[in-house]
C-alpha positions as CSV (number, residue, x, y, z in Angstrom):
1,M,-15.7,37.4,-25.2
2,E,-14.9,34.7,-22.6
3,K,-18.0,33.4,-20.8
4,Q,-18.2,33.8,-17.1
5,N,-18.2,30.6,-15.0
6,V,-21.4,30.1,-13.0
7,L,-21.6,27.3,-10.4
8,I,-24.9,26.2,-9.0
9,V,-24.4,24.3,-5.7
10,G,-27.4,21.8,-5.4
11,G,-29.3,20.3,-8.4
12,G,-32.7,20.1,-6.8
13,Y,-36.0,21.9,-7.3
14,V,-34.3,25.2,-6.9
15,G,-30.8,24.7,-8.4
16,L,-31.6,22.8,-11.6
17,P,-34.2,25.2,-13.0
18,L,-31.9,28.1,-12.2
19,A,-28.9,26.4,-13.9
20,V,-31.0,25.7,-17.0
21,E,-32.2,29.4,-17.2
22,A,-28.6,30.7,-16.8
23,G,-27.4,28.2,-19.4
24,L,-30.1,29.1,-21.9
25,A,-28.9,32.8,-21.8
26,G,-25.8,31.7,-23.7
27,V,-23.5,34.1,-21.8
28,Y,-22.4,31.8,-19.1
29,S,-20.6,28.5,-18.7
30,V,-22.8,26.8,-16.2
31,K,-22.0,23.9,-13.9
32,V,-24.0,22.1,-11.2
33,L,-22.3,20.7,-8.1
34,D,-24.2,18.0,-6.3
35,N,-23.3,15.1,-4.0
36,D,-25.9,12.8,-5.6
37,E,-24.1,10.8,-8.4
38,E,-27.4,9.7,-9.9
39,K,-28.5,13.3,-10.3
40,V,-25.2,14.2,-11.9
41,K,-25.5,11.3,-14.4
42,K,-29.0,12.3,-15.3
43,I,-28.1,16.0,-15.9
44,N,-25.1,15.0,-18.1
45,S,-27.3,12.6,-20.0
46,G,-30.0,15.3,-20.6
47,V,-32.5,13.5,-18.4
48,S,-34.7,15.7,-16.2
49,Y,-35.9,14.4,-12.9
50,I,-37.9,17.6,-12.1
51,E,-41.2,18.1,-14.0
52,D,-40.7,21.9,-14.2
53,V,-37.5,21.3,-16.3
54,Q,-38.2,20.1,-19.8
55,E,-35.5,17.8,-21.2
56,A,-35.3,19.8,-24.4
57,S,-34.4,22.9,-22.3
58,L,-31.9,20.9,-20.3
59,L,-30.1,19.7,-23.4
60,E,-30.1,23.2,-24.9
61,S,-28.8,24.8,-21.8
62,D,-25.5,22.8,-22.2
63,I,-24.9,22.7,-18.4
64,V,-22.5,20.2,-16.9
65,A,-22.9,18.5,-13.6
66,T,-20.2,17.1,-11.3
67,T,-19.5,15.9,-7.8
68,D,-16.0,17.4,-7.9
69,K,-15.8,20.2,-5.3
70,T,-12.6,21.7,-6.8
71,I,-14.8,23.0,-9.6
72,A,-15.5,26.0,-7.4
73,G,-11.9,27.3,-8.0
74,D,-12.8,28.7,-11.4
75,A,-16.2,30.1,-10.5
76,D,-17.0,33.8,-11.1
77,V,-20.5,33.4,-9.7
78,V,-21.6,30.8,-7.1
79,V,-25.3,30.3,-6.2
80,I,-25.9,28.1,-3.2
81,C,-29.3,26.2,-3.5
82,V,-29.1,23.4,-0.8
83,P,-31.8,22.3,1.6
84,T,-32.4,23.9,5.0
85,P,-34.7,21.5,6.8
86,L,-35.7,21.3,10.5
87,R,-34.2,18.9,13.1
88,K,-36.5,16.6,15.0
89,T,-36.5,19.3,17.7
90,K,-37.9,21.7,15.1
91,D,-34.7,23.8,15.3
92,P,-33.1,25.0,12.0
93,D,-30.7,22.6,10.4
94,I,-28.2,24.8,8.6
95,S,-25.6,22.2,8.2
96,Y,-26.1,21.8,4.4
97,V,-25.5,25.5,3.8
98,V,-22.5,25.6,6.1
99,N,-20.9,22.6,4.6
100,A,-21.5,23.8,1.0
101,A,-20.1,27.3,1.9
102,R,-17.0,25.8,3.4
103,E,-16.4,23.6,0.4
104,V,-16.7,26.6,-1.9
105,A,-14.5,28.7,0.3
106,E,-11.8,26.1,0.6
107,N,-11.6,25.7,-3.2
108,L,-12.2,29.3,-4.3
109,D,-9.3,30.8,-6.3
110,L,-9.4,34.6,-6.2
111,E,-6.1,35.0,-8.0
112,R,-6.5,33.0,-11.3
113,G,-2.8,32.9,-12.1
114,S,-1.1,35.8,-13.8
115,M,-4.4,37.8,-14.2
116,G,-4.2,39.0,-10.6
117,P,-7.1,39.3,-8.1
118,R,-10.6,38.8,-9.6
119,E,-14.1,39.5,-8.3
120,V,-16.3,36.6,-7.3
121,L,-20.0,36.8,-6.4
122,I,-21.6,34.4,-3.9
123,I,-25.4,34.3,-3.7
124,L,-27.4,32.3,-1.2
125,E,-30.9,31.2,-2.2
126,S,-31.5,28.6,0.6
127,T,-34.0,29.8,3.2
128,V,-32.3,30.9,6.4
129,Y,-33.2,33.0,9.5
130,P,-32.6,36.8,9.4
131,G,-28.9,37.6,10.0
132,F,-27.5,34.3,8.8
133,T,-25.9,35.6,5.6
134,R,-24.3,38.5,7.4
135,E,-23.3,36.6,10.6
136,V,-22.5,33.1,9.4
137,L,-21.9,33.0,5.7
138,V,-19.6,36.0,5.6
139,S,-17.6,34.5,8.5
140,I,-17.1,31.2,6.6
141,F,-15.5,33.0,3.7
142,E,-13.5,35.5,5.7
143,D,-12.1,32.6,7.8
144,A,-10.9,31.0,4.6
145,G,-9.1,34.2,3.6
146,C,-11.8,35.6,1.3
147,P,-12.7,39.2,2.6
148,V,-16.0,40.8,1.7
149,S,-16.2,44.5,1.0
150,D,-17.5,47.0,-1.6
151,R,-14.1,46.8,-3.3
152,G,-14.0,43.0,-3.4
153,P,-12.6,40.7,-4.2
154,L,-15.6,38.8,-2.8
155,H,-19.2,39.9,-2.9
156,I,-22.0,38.1,-1.0
157,A,-25.8,38.5,-1.5
158,F,-29.0,36.8,-0.5
159,S,-32.0,36.2,-2.8
160,P,-34.5,33.7,-1.5
161,E,-35.9,31.0,-3.9
162,R,-39.5,31.3,-4.8
163,V,-40.1,27.9,-6.5
164,D,-43.7,26.6,-6.7
165,P,-43.5,23.1,-8.2
166,G,-46.2,22.5,-10.7
167,N,-47.1,26.1,-11.2
168,S,-47.8,26.6,-14.9
169,T,-47.8,30.4,-14.7
170,Y,-44.9,31.4,-12.6
171,C,-41.5,29.7,-12.9
172,T,-37.9,30.6,-12.2
173,H,-37.8,32.8,-15.4
174,N,-40.6,35.2,-14.5
175,T,-41.2,35.1,-10.7
176,P,-40.1,38.4,-9.1
177,R,-37.0,38.3,-6.9
178,V,-35.9,40.2,-3.9
179,V,-32.2,40.7,-3.5
180,G,-30.2,42.0,-0.5
181,G,-26.4,42.3,-0.2
182,V,-23.9,42.4,2.5
183,T,-23.0,45.8,0.9
184,D,-24.8,47.8,-1.7
185,T,-22.2,46.8,-4.3
186,C,-22.8,43.1,-3.4
187,R,-26.5,43.6,-3.9
188,D,-26.1,45.5,-7.2
189,K,-23.8,42.8,-8.6
190,A,-26.4,40.1,-7.7
191,I,-29.1,42.2,-9.4
192,S,-27.0,42.5,-12.5
193,F,-26.5,38.8,-12.6
194,Y,-30.2,37.9,-12.3
195,R,-31.2,40.6,-14.9
196,S,-28.8,39.1,-17.4
197,F,-30.9,36.0,-17.9
198,L,-34.3,36.4,-16.2
199,S,-37.3,38.4,-17.2
200,A,-38.5,38.7,-13.6
201,E,-38.8,41.9,-11.8
202,I,-35.9,42.4,-9.4
203,V,-36.7,44.1,-6.1
204,P,-33.7,45.6,-4.3
205,M,-33.7,45.3,-0.5
206,S,-31.7,47.3,2.0
207,S,-29.8,44.3,3.4
208,C,-29.5,40.6,3.4
209,D,-31.4,40.5,6.7
210,A,-34.4,42.2,5.0
211,A,-34.4,39.8,2.1
212,E,-34.2,36.9,4.5
213,M,-37.2,38.2,6.4
214,V,-39.2,38.7,3.3
215,K,-39.0,34.9,2.6
216,L,-40.0,34.0,6.1
217,L,-43.0,36.4,6.0
218,E,-44.2,35.0,2.7
219,N,-44.4,31.4,4.0
220,S,-45.5,32.4,7.5
221,F,-48.4,34.2,5.9
222,R,-49.4,31.0,4.1
223,A,-48.9,28.8,7.1
224,V,-51.0,31.0,9.4
225,N,-53.8,31.3,6.9
226,I,-53.8,27.6,6.1
227,G,-53.9,27.0,9.9
228,M,-56.9,29.2,10.2
229,A,-58.6,27.3,7.3
230,N,-57.8,24.0,9.0
231,E,-59.2,25.2,12.2
232,L,-62.3,26.4,10.3
233,A,-62.7,22.8,9.1
234,L,-62.7,21.5,12.6
235,I,-65.2,24.1,13.6
236,C,-67.5,23.5,10.7
237,S,-67.3,19.7,11.4
238,R,-68.8,20.3,14.8
239,L,-71.4,22.7,13.5
240,G,-72.5,20.4,10.6
241,L,-71.5,22.9,8.0
242,S,-69.5,22.6,4.7
243,T,-66.1,24.3,5.1
244,R,-65.7,24.8,1.3
245,E,-69.2,26.2,1.0
246,I,-68.3,28.7,3.7
247,V,-65.0,29.7,2.1
248,D,-66.6,29.9,-1.4
249,G,-69.3,32.2,0.0
250,A,-66.8,34.4,1.8
251,K,-64.6,34.8,-1.3
252,T,-67.4,36.5,-3.2
253,K,-66.5,39.6,-1.2
254,P,-64.4,41.6,-3.7
255,F,-62.2,43.2,-1.0
256,G,-60.6,42.3,2.4
257,F,-60.7,38.5,2.0
258,M,-58.3,36.0,0.4
259,P,-59.6,32.4,0.2
260,F,-57.6,29.6,1.9
261,Y,-58.8,26.0,2.0
262,P,-58.2,23.3,4.5
263,G,-56.1,20.2,3.7
264,P,-54.6,17.1,5.2
265,G,-51.5,18.9,6.5
266,L,-48.7,21.0,5.3
267,G,-46.1,19.6,2.9
268,G,-43.2,20.7,0.7
269,H,-39.9,22.1,1.8
270,C,-41.0,25.6,2.6
271,I,-44.3,26.2,4.3
272,P,-44.0,23.6,7.1
273,V,-40.4,24.7,7.7
274,D,-39.7,28.3,7.0
275,P,-42.0,29.9,9.7
276,L,-40.2,27.8,12.4
277,Y,-36.9,29.4,11.4
278,L,-38.4,32.7,12.4
279,S,-39.9,31.3,15.5
280,W,-36.6,29.8,16.5
281,K,-34.8,33.1,15.9
282,M,-37.2,35.1,18.0
283,K,-37.0,32.7,20.9
284,G,-33.3,33.8,21.2
285,K,-34.6,37.4,21.4
286,G,-37.0,36.5,24.2
287,Y,-40.1,36.7,22.0
288,R,-42.8,34.1,21.3
289,T,-44.3,34.1,17.8
290,R,-47.8,33.1,18.9
291,F,-49.5,33.1,15.5
292,I,-46.9,31.0,14.0
293,D,-46.7,28.6,16.9
294,V,-50.5,28.1,17.1
295,A,-50.7,27.6,13.3
296,D,-48.0,25.0,13.4
297,E,-49.8,23.2,16.2
298,I,-53.0,23.1,14.2
299,N,-51.4,22.2,10.9
300,T,-49.2,19.5,12.5
301,R,-52.4,17.8,13.9
302,M,-54.2,17.6,10.6
303,P,-52.9,14.2,9.5
304,E,-54.2,12.8,12.9
305,Y,-57.6,14.4,12.2
306,V,-57.7,12.9,8.7
307,V,-57.1,9.4,10.2
308,D,-59.9,10.0,12.6
309,L,-62.1,11.1,9.8
310,V,-61.4,7.9,7.9
311,S,-62.3,6.0,11.1
312,R,-65.6,7.8,11.3
313,A,-66.3,7.2,7.6
314,L,-65.6,3.5,8.0
315,N,-67.7,3.3,11.2
316,S,-70.7,4.6,9.2
317,I,-70.6,1.4,7.2
318,D,-69.9,-0.8,10.2
319,R,-66.2,-1.2,9.5
320,A,-63.1,-0.4,11.5
321,I,-59.7,0.7,10.1
322,R,-58.2,-2.7,10.9
323,H,-58.6,-5.1,8.0
324,S,-60.3,-2.4,5.8
325,Y,-59.2,-1.8,2.2
326,I,-58.3,1.8,1.7
327,F,-57.4,3.3,-1.6
328,V,-55.4,6.5,-1.6
329,Y,-55.8,9.1,-4.4
330,G,-52.7,11.3,-4.7
331,V,-49.7,11.1,-2.4
332,A,-47.7,14.3,-3.3
333,Y,-47.9,17.3,-1.0
334,K,-49.9,19.3,-3.6
335,E,-51.7,18.7,-6.9
336,N,-49.9,18.2,-10.2
337,T,-46.4,17.7,-8.8
338,S,-44.2,14.7,-7.9
339,D,-42.9,16.4,-4.8
340,V,-43.5,14.2,-1.7
341,R,-41.2,16.1,0.6
342,E,-42.9,16.5,4.0
343,S,-46.1,15.2,2.3
344,P,-48.8,14.6,5.0
345,A,-49.8,11.5,3.0
346,L,-46.8,9.7,4.4
347,L,-47.8,10.3,8.0
348,I,-51.5,9.4,7.2
349,M,-50.7,6.2,5.4
350,E,-48.2,5.2,8.0
351,E,-50.8,5.6,10.8
352,L,-53.5,3.8,8.8
353,T,-51.1,0.9,8.2
354,R,-50.1,0.8,11.9
355,R,-53.8,0.5,12.7
356,G,-54.1,-2.5,10.4
357,A,-55.5,-1.1,7.1
358,Y,-54.7,-2.6,3.7
359,L,-53.5,0.3,1.5
360,R,-53.0,0.9,-2.2
361,Y,-52.6,4.2,-4.0
362,I,-52.7,5.9,-7.4
363,D,-50.7,8.9,-8.3
364,P,-49.9,9.8,-12.0
365,F,-47.0,11.9,-10.7
366,V,-45.5,9.5,-8.2
367,P,-45.1,6.0,-9.7
368,K,-43.2,4.7,-6.7
369,L,-43.4,5.8,-3.0
370,R,-41.0,5.1,-0.2
371,M,-42.8,5.1,3.1
372,L,-41.4,6.4,6.3
373,D,-40.5,2.9,7.4
374,G,-38.6,2.2,4.2
375,T,-41.4,0.1,2.6
376,E,-41.9,0.8,-1.2
377,L,-45.3,1.0,-2.8
378,E,-46.2,1.4,-6.5
379,S,-49.0,3.4,-8.0
380,V,-51.7,1.1,-9.3
381,E,-55.0,1.5,-11.2
382,H,-58.0,1.2,-9.0
383,K,-59.8,-1.9,-10.1
384,G,-62.5,-3.6,-8.1
385,S,-63.8,-1.9,-5.0
386,S,-62.5,-0.7,-1.6
387,D,-64.0,0.1,1.7
388,C,-62.8,3.7,1.7
389,G,-61.3,6.0,-0.9
390,L,-59.0,8.7,0.6
391,I,-58.3,11.8,-1.6
392,L,-55.0,13.5,-0.5
393,A,-53.9,15.2,-3.7
394,A,-56.3,16.4,-6.4
395,H,-54.1,15.7,-9.4
396,R,-55.2,15.9,-13.0
397,G,-55.3,12.4,-14.3
398,L,-57.0,10.8,-11.3
399,P,-60.2,8.9,-11.8
400,V,-63.1,11.2,-12.3
401,P,-65.3,11.9,-9.1
402,K,-68.1,9.6,-10.2
403,E,-65.7,6.7,-10.7
404,V,-64.1,7.4,-7.3
405,L,-67.6,7.2,-5.7
406,S,-68.5,4.0,-7.6
407,R,-65.4,2.1,-6.5
408,N,-65.5,3.0,-2.8
409,R,-68.2,2.4,-0.2
410,V,-67.3,5.7,1.5
411,V,-64.9,8.5,0.5
412,V,-62.9,10.9,2.6
413,D,-62.1,14.0,0.5
414,T,-59.5,16.3,2.0
415,R,-59.1,18.4,-1.2
416,G,-62.6,19.3,-2.4
417,Y,-62.2,16.9,-5.4
418,I,-65.7,15.6,-5.2
419,P,-68.3,18.3,-6.1
420,L,-70.6,19.3,-3.3
421,A,-73.6,18.1,-5.4
422,L,-72.2,14.5,-5.3
423,S,-72.6,14.3,-1.5
424,A,-73.5,10.7,-1.0
425,A,-71.1,8.8,1.3
426,V,-68.5,11.6,1.2
427,Y,-66.7,12.9,4.3
428,R,-65.0,16.2,3.7
429,L,-62.7,18.6,5.6
């Protein structure tokens, strides 16, 4: 039996793991379309640039990567996994999805020679606002002469990605999925596709709009609760209390409470971004998403608060930020991942540098770091001593807490890395 052709558009944190899973099933011929020639070369050489994708699995999956957009012409299934960031104005930037969809639509061949019309399934996994798939994506394909209906030839569905970089328990293969379709048939075809190579529970939704809203709820829930944890840190600082001690005490309640801890700010491609897609959408409906807006305000200010905390810590040893040696532990947005997208470390380190600090960093997952101004730094071992140690990502493989304390006159711990019992010269969120 001839294998179906699957095209994954975007070879990043979402697209590459999905392509590998589909390839390992052995029932598809899988290709990855990406504009980044370096990524394409690595995939075709069996070199993984994402820690969640093992190189042995990449090789075994037998996927092929290309920058050739005409490859969409033979695809039976197309899954779009491109970024959907925010503009500087915090409005959604859907240009990557729109451009990817147009390129697929322009090259899609629904006839395939003498075999006559064939059915093609398009699935969008990129995060968008409710109504985007139905209103925008469908129009792009219909304008290109590819009608969408229960009878085909084109079927369009939405299934939001749920990638958590560095998660050792849940991955693409076993994380439950929600799936909505432009029609019920579109949804059912997408469900059949995912069930053919994933072990995850598949949850049917009534529409694409509902599936889109599920994704925004998931990350708005986290953003709002993290915002509350961050505000708790500000409150506890003024009351002379330990935030983590308070949260640890509260989480002993076996019902009605879920622990969230403060941090130096939001990072990654989802939580800082997705809730604002919903906020933007609702502004057009004349409604203000107050919880989301307040949480965004609090979370956005955390890097500034961390810099002030560093200043307070240095002042306690009669030092200013200017001309102080500050050693940063962990620069990724979360522990045990190399992902620095939207990492608050970038903002914090930029501001400390602007104020005249001398910075070095160690991160076992990020050997090189490009700062916001384009400057490149390299991870180094912490030898000698520094005025202040700043913990921004509690990776495994960092120096142990006692070593951190011994090499820094003061320590600012934003991640609860230093045990409460080791309280000397530690400033905490």
